[in-house]
Each structure stands twice: as structure tokens, then as C-alpha cells.
C-alpha positions as CSV (number, residue, x, y, z in Angstrom):
1,X,0.2,-0.1,0.0
2,X,1.6,3.5,-0.9
3,X,2.1,5.8,2.1
4,X,0.1,8.5,2.8
5,X,2.3,11.7,3.0
6,X,1.2,14.5,5.2
7,X,2.3,17.9,3.9
8,X,3.3,19.1,7.6
9,X,5.5,16.1,7.6
10,X,7.0,16.8,4.0
11,X,7.4,20.5,4.9
12,X,9.4,19.4,7.9
13,X,11.5,17.3,6.0
14,X,12.3,19.8,3.6
15,X,13.2,22.3,6.2
16,X,15.4,20.0,7.8
17,X,17.3,19.7,4.9
18,X,17.5,23.0,3.6
19,X,18.8,24.5,7.4
20,X,21.0,21.5,7.9
21,X,19.1,20.9,11.5
22,X,16.4,20.1,13.6
23,X,16.8,22.7,15.6
24,X,16.5,25.4,13.0
25,X,13.8,23.3,11.2
26,X,12.0,23.7,14.6
27,X,12.2,27.1,14.7
28,X,11.1,27.7,11.1
29,X,7.9,25.6,12.0
30,X,7.5,27.0,15.5
31,X,7.5,23.8,17.2
32,X,9.6,22.3,19.5
33,X,12.4,20.3,18.4
34,X,11.1,16.8,19.8
35,X,7.9,17.3,17.6
36,X,10.1,18.0,14.4
37,X,12.1,14.8,15.2
38,X,8.6,12.7,15.8
39,X,7.8,14.4,12.4
40,X,10.5,12.9,10.7
41,X,10.4,9.9,12.3
42,X,7.0,9.0,11.0
43,X,7.7,9.8,7.5
44,X,10.3,7.4,7.6
45,X,8.2,4.6,9.1
46,X,5.7,5.6,6.6
47,X,8.8,5.3,3.5
48,X,10.6,2.5,5.2
49,X,13.6,4.2,5.1
50,X,15.6,6.4,6.9
51,X,16.1,10.3,5.0
52,X,18.9,11.8,7.6
53,X,22.2,9.7,8.2
54,X,22.9,9.7,12.2
55,X,24.3,12.3,13.4
56,X,27.7,11.5,15.8
57,X,29.5,14.0,17.9
58,X,31.8,15.0,14.9
59,X,28.9,15.8,12.7
60,X,27.7,19.0,13.5
61,X,25.3,19.5,10.3
62,X,22.5,16.8,9.6
63,X,23.2,15.0,6.3
64,X,20.5,13.5,4.1
65,X,21.1,9.7,3.4
66,X,21.3,8.5,-0.6
67,X,17.4,7.9,-0.1
68,X,16.5,11.5,1.5
69,X,18.3,13.0,-1.2
70,X,16.5,11.1,-3.8
71,X,13.3,11.7,-2.1
72,X,13.9,15.6,-1.9
73,X,13.1,17.0,-4.8
74,X,9.9,14.5,-5.2
75,X,8.8,16.0,-1.4
76,X,9.3,19.7,-2.7
77,X,7.0,18.7,-5.8
78,X,4.4,17.2,-3.7
79,X,4.3,20.5,-1.3
80,X,4.7,22.9,-4.5
81,X,1.7,21.1,-6.1
82,X,-0.6,21.4,-2.9
83,X,0.1,25.1,-2.2
84,X,-1.2,25.6,-5.9
85,X,-4.1,24.0,-5.4
86,X,-4.5,25.9,-1.8
87,X,-3.8,29.1,-3.5
88,X,-6.3,28.4,-6.2
89,X,-8.9,27.5,-3.6
90,X,-8.3,30.4,-1.6
91,X,-9.3,32.8,-4.4
92,X,-12.2,31.1,-5.6
93,X,-13.2,31.7,-1.8
94,X,-12.6,35.1,-1.8
95,X,-14.7,35.3,-5.1
96,X,-12.2,36.2,-7.3
97,X,-12.2,35.3,-11.1
98,X,-9.4,33.0,-11.3
99,X,-5.4,32.7,-11.3
100,X,-3.2,32.6,-14.6
101,X,0.1,31.7,-14.2
102,X,2.7,32.1,-16.8
103,X,6.8,31.8,-17.5
104,X,8.6,34.0,-19.6
105,X,12.5,34.2,-20.9
106,X,13.9,37.5,-19.0
107,X,14.3,39.1,-22.6
108,X,10.4,39.1,-23.2
109,X,9.6,39.5,-19.8
110,X,11.4,42.9,-19.2
111,X,10.9,44.3,-22.8
112,X,7.5,43.2,-23.9
113,X,5.0,41.5,-21.4
114,X,4.9,44.7,-18.9
115,X,3.0,46.6,-21.8
116,X,0.8,43.7,-22.3
117,X,0.0,42.8,-18.9
118,X,-0.9,45.9,-17.9
119,X,-3.8,46.2,-21.0
120,X,-4.7,42.9,-19.9
121,X,-5.1,43.6,-16.7
122,X,-7.1,46.3,-17.2
123,X,-10.1,43.7,-18.5
124,X,-9.6,41.6,-15.8
125,X,-9.0,43.4,-12.4
126,X,-9.7,40.5,-10.1
127,X,-7.9,38.0,-12.0
128,X,-4.6,36.9,-9.7
129,X,-1.3,36.1,-11.9
130,X,1.5,34.5,-11.0
131,X,4.4,35.2,-13.4
132,X,7.9,33.5,-13.7
133,X,10.6,34.8,-15.2
134,X,13.8,32.3,-15.9
135,X,15.9,30.6,-18.6
136,X,14.2,28.6,-21.6
137,X,15.4,25.3,-20.2
138,X,13.4,26.1,-17.0
139,X,10.3,27.7,-18.7
140,X,10.1,24.4,-20.4
141,X,10.1,22.2,-17.5
142,X,7.3,24.5,-15.9
143,X,5.1,24.0,-19.1
144,X,5.9,20.1,-19.1
145,X,5.1,19.5,-15.2
146,X,2.0,21.9,-15.9
147,X,3.4,24.6,-13.1
148,X,2.3,27.1,-15.4
149,X,-0.5,27.3,-18.0
150,X,1.9,28.5,-20.6
151,X,5.6,29.7,-21.3
152,X,7.1,31.8,-23.9
153,X,10.9,30.4,-24.4
154,X,13.5,30.3,-27.4
155,X,12.5,27.9,-30.2
156,X,13.6,24.5,-29.3
157,X,14.0,21.2,-31.5
158,X,10.4,19.8,-32.4
159,X,12.5,16.4,-31.9
160,X,13.5,16.8,-28.1
161,X,10.1,18.0,-26.8
162,X,7.4,16.1,-29.1
163,X,4.5,16.8,-26.3
164,X,4.8,20.6,-26.6
165,X,3.5,23.1,-29.3
166,X,5.5,26.2,-30.2
167,X,4.2,28.8,-31.7
168,X,6.7,31.9,-33.0
169,X,5.9,35.1,-31.9
170,X,8.9,37.2,-32.1
171,X,12.0,37.3,-34.6
172,X,15.0,38.6,-32.9
173,X,18.5,39.5,-34.5
174,X,21.8,38.8,-32.6
175,X,24.3,41.5,-32.6
176,X,27.4,43.0,-30.3
177,X,27.0,44.6,-27.5
178,X,29.8,47.0,-26.2
179,X,30.5,50.4,-24.5
180,X,29.4,53.5,-26.1
181,X,32.9,54.4,-26.2
182,X,34.5,51.3,-27.7
183,X,36.0,51.5,-31.5
184,X,33.3,49.5,-32.7
185,X,30.5,51.6,-31.2
186,X,30.0,54.0,-34.5
187,X,29.5,51.1,-36.4
188,X,25.9,50.4,-38.3
189,X,26.8,46.4,-38.8
190,X,29.5,44.0,-37.9
191,X,30.8,41.1,-40.1
192,X,32.2,38.3,-37.9
193,X,35.6,38.5,-39.0
194,X,36.2,41.9,-37.6
195,X,35.3,40.4,-33.9
196,X,38.8,38.4,-33.6
197,X,40.9,41.3,-32.4
198,X,38.5,42.3,-29.8
199,X,37.7,40.3,-26.1
200,X,34.6,38.7,-26.6
201,X,32.4,37.4,-23.6
202,X,30.6,34.6,-24.4
203,X,26.7,33.6,-22.5
204,X,24.0,31.6,-23.1
205,X,22.6,32.8,-26.4
206,X,25.9,33.2,-27.4
207,X,25.5,29.4,-28.7
208,X,23.3,30.7,-31.5
209,X,26.6,31.2,-33.2
210,X,27.8,27.7,-32.7
211,X,26.0,26.4,-36.2
212,X,27.1,29.1,-38.3
213,X,30.6,30.4,-39.9
214,X,31.2,32.5,-36.8
215,X,31.5,29.6,-34.4
216,X,35.3,30.0,-34.4
217,X,34.5,33.1,-32.2
218,X,33.6,30.9,-29.4
219,X,36.3,29.0,-29.1
220,X,38.9,31.9,-28.8
221,X,36.6,33.4,-25.9
222,X,38.3,33.6,-22.4
223,X,35.4,34.4,-20.8
224,X,32.0,33.0,-20.2
225,X,29.3,34.9,-17.8
226,X,25.9,33.3,-17.5
227,X,23.9,36.0,-15.5
228,X,22.7,39.2,-17.1
229,X,23.3,41.4,-14.5
230,X,27.1,40.3,-14.4
231,X,27.2,40.3,-17.6
232,X,26.3,43.8,-18.0
233,X,28.6,45.1,-15.4
234,X,31.5,43.8,-17.1
235,X,30.5,45.3,-20.3
236,X,30.1,48.5,-18.5
237,X,33.8,47.8,-17.2
238,X,35.5,47.7,-20.4
239,X,36.1,44.2,-20.2
240,X,35.2,43.3,-23.4
241,X,32.2,42.6,-25.9
242,X,29.7,40.0,-26.5
243,X,27.2,39.0,-28.5
244,X,23.0,39.3,-27.8
245,X,19.9,38.9,-29.4
246,X,18.5,42.4,-29.8
247,X,15.4,41.9,-27.2
248,X,17.9,40.6,-24.6
249,X,20.1,44.1,-24.7
250,X,18.7,46.8,-22.2
251,X,16.4,49.3,-23.8
252,X,17.9,52.7,-23.7
253,X,21.0,52.1,-22.2
254,X,23.3,55.0,-21.6
255,X,26.6,53.5,-21.3
256,X,26.5,50.7,-23.8
257,X,25.3,50.3,-27.4
258,X,23.6,47.3,-29.8
259,X,25.5,46.7,-33.1
260,X,23.7,44.4,-35.4
261,X,26.1,41.5,-36.8
262,X,24.8,41.2,-40.3
263,X,27.4,38.6,-41.6
264,X,25.9,36.0,-40.2
265,X,22.8,37.3,-40.4
266,X,21.6,35.1,-37.3
267,X,17.8,35.4,-35.9
268,X,16.1,33.9,-32.9
269,X,12.4,33.2,-32.2
270,X,10.9,33.5,-29.4
271,X,6.9,32.2,-28.9
272,X,4.3,30.5,-27.1
273,X,4.8,27.3,-25.6
274,X,1.7,25.0,-24.9
275,X,1.5,21.2,-23.8
276,X,-0.4,18.9,-26.7
277,X,-3.5,17.8,-25.6
278,X,-4.2,20.1,-22.8
279,X,-6.9,22.6,-23.3
280,X,-6.1,26.4,-21.7
281,X,-7.9,28.1,-19.1
282,X,-9.9,31.2,-20.2
283,X,-7.5,33.6,-19.0
284,X,-4.9,32.1,-20.7
285,X,-6.5,31.5,-23.9
286,X,-7.2,36.0,-23.5
287,X,-3.8,36.5,-22.8
288,X,-2.6,34.7,-25.5
289,X,-4.9,36.4,-28.0
290,X,-4.0,39.8,-26.9
291,X,-0.1,38.7,-27.5
292,X,-1.2,38.1,-30.8
293,X,-3.2,40.9,-31.5
294,X,-0.5,43.4,-30.5
295,X,2.6,41.6,-32.1
296,X,1.5,39.3,-34.8
297,X,1.5,35.9,-35.0
298,X,5.7,36.2,-37.0
299,X,7.1,39.3,-36.4
């Protein structure tokens, strides 16, 4: 017979794991330490396996067993699913009109969606929206796990995601970003071979160059920065130049400029991701239609 999990016990397990101790977890839960210990013990009895290694005088922190490490992400998923349902029910009790969840890559989240969401909320003042901003891989996982109604991600290979549908919306040109006082800043377009003499900082979107004639630039790069805030700071400090899709570049930046890469001409498509064979809620359908009406199906 399958174990009958209690959400409270799962929370206690997660807190003990994350805080590395029963005392810290008890403080967070506003319970006594023996109460947390009994909660974990009952959960272990249901599972038939120990979740934490036995502590000794030499071990100050509480460590997970191999089984505990495997169980932790599943416990987190169960708790997150419970909390989403509880939140939805709370909104219904308070006579709200619904809950819309969406996830988007940062470029669209910061450059495009704010104006669209302002317009959308004007016609749905009681709708509750949860909005997540992350990279494409995370957005696709959230769609797959049904953590969001739909996602906005960069285009992916259909063979890798046969359970999803991608609708391209935005066509985004790749270019070079450099300080405004850089020698390239006055150019209106650049050929990739002109970049060899400049220090290139690669980032997550630089993979767009991989299957093009500009791929040698990636091998010669000395620096890779994945975080956009850190990348912008390094560019502002004069560390080098980078490649970015136009929408990923902060609009109106006073210290940096964007120069289109004309050879090769590289474009990135970003669009809406939904699950096949899963109907959308009315709010999700309405927002997608507004996005299509605002931007056009194929920019």
C-alpha cells in the first residue's frame, strides 16, 4: 500500500534538509525540536527508509541519506503542487475570477510583457497572476510539469519536445554589445571576422553562433558569464564585447550600444509554448490572443 503523506511532515523534512538541522527547522515551524523529530520519524516509518544519516559528535550538520537525497525533489514537488491548489481554492473562496500562471524568458519578460499585462489586467481586475522569469530550459520544464498555464521560450527542436507546441511570435536579430566609447560603437553593422581582435565575453545566448561561420569566435573566448546582471556590469567596466539578441539588450542603455551582426545574419525566434492535448483556461486563452493581436503571429 502506498504511503499516505502529510504535507506538514513533508515541509518538516524539506526544512531540516535545507537548514541542515532539526533545531533550525523547529524554529522555522514554530514547533519544539522533539516534535520535528517525531514528525520526521513518522515519515521515515511510512517510507520504510531513513532520510537522514545518524548524527555523531563529529557531525555538526544533519546530512541526507542517499534515499533522502532522491526523495527531496519529489517532496518539494508534492508540497508545491499542494500549495498551488490551496492558493487557487483560496482565490475561489474570496470570489476572485481565477488564477493565471505563466513563465517567460527574461528578454520578453522585461521588454515586451509589461505593457501587454497592463492592458490585459485592465479588462480582468480580479484575476490573480503568478509570473515566473527564467531561462528557456526552466520555462519548458514548468510547462511540462503543468506548473504554468503556458510559457514563453526560445525556439527548441521539436524532436526533443514532442509533447509541446511552439508558436513563434518574435523574430530577434543577434548583434554585438559594447561600451559606447568602444571603437566599434560607431558601426551600423559588423562582420564576424572583424571581432577576432576584440575580447569576446560569451553568454548563454552565444550558442546561437555554434552552427554558423562565426563559430570560431566561441573557441577563442576567454570569458563566459551566464548571469545577465553580471554580464552587463563587465561590459560597462570595459572587460570586452559580447553577442546578444536585440530583445535581450537593455533598451535605452546609456553606457552600452547594440550593433547588428550582418554576417552571418543570425535570428532567434521566441514564442508561446503549450502542452499538446491540454486545454487552456479562459484567462490563458485571452492573454495569448492579446499577445497575438499586439505583436502579430510572425514578427
